[in-house]
C-alpha positions as CSV (number, residue, x, y, z in Angstrom):
1,M,6.3,11.2,6.4
2,V,8.4,10.1,3.4
3,K,9.0,6.4,3.1
4,F,11.8,4.6,1.2
5,W,11.2,1.5,-0.9
6,I,13.1,-1.2,-2.8
7,G,11.6,-2.7,-5.9
8,V,13.1,-5.9,-7.4
9,A,13.1,-6.5,-11.2
10,S,15.4,-7.5,-13.9
11,R,17.5,-4.6,-15.3
12,E,15.7,-4.8,-18.7
13,H,12.4,-4.3,-16.9
14,V,13.7,-1.5,-14.8
15,L,15.0,0.3,-17.8
16,R,11.6,0.0,-19.5
17,G,10.0,1.5,-16.4
18,V,12.5,4.4,-16.3
19,A,11.8,5.1,-20.0
20,G,8.1,5.1,-19.3
21,G,8.2,6.9,-16.0
22,F,6.5,4.2,-14.0
23,C,7.2,1.5,-11.4
24,Q,5.7,-2.0,-11.4
25,V,6.4,-4.5,-8.6
26,C,5.7,-8.1,-7.6
27,H,4.6,-9.2,-11.0
28,G,2.0,-6.4,-11.3
29,K,0.4,-6.6,-7.9
30,A,-1.5,-3.5,-6.7
31,S,-1.1,-3.8,-2.9
32,P,2.6,-2.6,-2.6
33,L,1.8,0.3,-4.9
34,H,-1.1,1.4,-2.7
35,Q,1.3,1.5,0.3
36,M,3.4,4.1,-1.5
37,Q,2.6,7.8,-1.3
38,E,3.5,10.8,-3.4
39,G,6.9,12.0,-2.4
40,D,8.2,8.5,-1.3
41,W,11.3,7.2,-2.9
42,I,12.0,3.9,-4.7
43,V,15.3,2.3,-5.7
44,Y,15.3,-0.7,-7.9
45,Y,17.6,-3.7,-7.3
46,S,18.1,-6.0,-10.3
47,P,19.3,-9.5,-9.5
48,T,19.5,-10.4,-13.2
49,A,20.1,-8.5,-16.4
50,N,17.2,-9.9,-18.4
51,F,13.9,-11.4,-17.2
52,G,13.9,-15.2,-17.2
53,E,17.6,-15.5,-17.7
54,K,20.3,-16.3,-15.1
55,A,23.0,-13.9,-16.1
56,P,23.5,-11.9,-12.9
57,C,23.3,-8.1,-12.6
58,Q,23.3,-7.7,-8.8
59,K,23.1,-3.9,-9.0
60,F,20.9,-1.1,-7.9
61,T,19.8,0.1,-11.3
62,A,17.4,3.1,-10.9
63,I,16.1,5.6,-8.3
64,G,13.2,7.9,-8.3
65,Q,10.4,9.6,-6.4
66,I,6.8,8.6,-6.4
67,A,4.7,11.1,-8.5
68,T,1.2,12.5,-8.0
69,G,-1.6,10.1,-8.7
70,E,-2.9,6.7,-7.7
71,P,-1.9,3.2,-8.9
72,Y,-3.5,2.3,-12.2
73,Q,-3.7,-0.7,-14.5
74,F,-2.0,-1.0,-17.8
75,Q,-2.7,-3.7,-20.4
76,M,0.6,-5.2,-21.5
77,A,-0.8,-8.3,-23.0
78,E,-4.2,-9.9,-23.5
79,N,-3.9,-11.8,-20.2
80,F,-1.6,-9.5,-18.3
81,I,-2.9,-6.2,-16.9
82,P,-0.4,-5.2,-14.2
83,W,-0.7,-2.3,-11.8
84,R,1.7,0.6,-12.1
85,R,2.5,3.9,-10.4
86,D,4.1,7.0,-11.9
87,V,7.6,7.7,-10.8
88,A,9.9,10.7,-11.5
89,F,13.2,8.8,-12.0
90,V,16.3,10.8,-11.6
91,P,19.6,10.4,-13.5
92,S,21.8,8.0,-11.6
93,R,24.6,5.4,-12.0
94,E,24.2,1.8,-11.2
95,A,25.7,0.6,-7.9
96,A,26.9,-3.0,-7.3
97,I,25.4,-4.5,-4.1
98,V,28.4,-6.7,-3.0
99,P,30.5,-3.8,-1.8
100,L,27.5,-2.5,0.2
101,L,26.5,-5.7,2.0
102,D,28.1,-4.9,5.3
103,K,26.7,-1.3,5.4
104,L,23.0,-2.1,4.6
105,S,21.0,-2.6,7.8
106,F,18.1,-4.3,6.1
107,I,20.4,-7.2,5.1
108,Q,20.7,-8.8,8.5
109,D,22.2,-12.1,7.4
110,K,25.2,-11.2,5.3
111,Q,25.7,-14.9,4.3
112,R,22.2,-15.0,2.8
113,W,22.0,-11.4,1.6
114,G,19.7,-12.1,-1.3
115,Y,16.8,-13.3,1.0
116,P,15.2,-9.9,1.6
117,F,14.8,-9.3,-2.1
118,R,12.6,-12.3,-2.5
119,R,9.7,-10.1,-1.2
120,G,9.8,-8.1,-4.5
121,C,9.0,-4.8,-2.8
122,F,9.7,-3.6,0.7
123,Q,10.4,-0.6,2.8
124,I,13.9,0.3,4.0
125,P,15.3,2.7,6.6
126,Q,16.2,6.2,5.4
127,T,19.8,5.6,6.4
128,D,20.0,2.7,3.9
129,F,18.3,4.7,1.2
130,A,20.7,7.6,1.8
131,L,23.7,5.3,1.3
132,L,22.2,3.8,-1.9
133,A,21.4,7.3,-3.2
134,S,24.9,8.5,-2.5
135,C,26.4,5.4,-4.2
136,M,24.2,6.1,-7.2
137,G,25.3,9.7,-7.4
138,V,21.9,11.1,-6.3
139,E,21.1,13.9,-3.9
140,Y,17.7,13.9,-2.4
141,G,15.7,16.0,0.1
142,S,15.4,14.2,3.4
143,S,12.0,15.7,4.3
């Protein structure tokens, strides 16, 4: 059964993943990536534009389908070897979150809507994913 995920990262990091065809979540942790399976979908939410800066982005910035293969480690720096998983990202447009807050079921407290994203990576219902995909201009198979 296909599952639907949200990953959280700065827009600059998401774009790096899109260019390289991979996802990386929770500061490189393996566990969330092992929960994903080939054919699952992931959409990225970017609270900020650039890592370590406060300039807000508050948009869904990329969407793709988990590709064949297992999670793997990739050495980014001498002391940083995060886990990644290959993703077939699809062309999409960014979608601001604020107009969608009342429609997304995984955001239960609309006053504290940013709270769920603190997890870094989490599963969402197919209905929420379908809404996000539509807003991003993406059609996907619902199998």
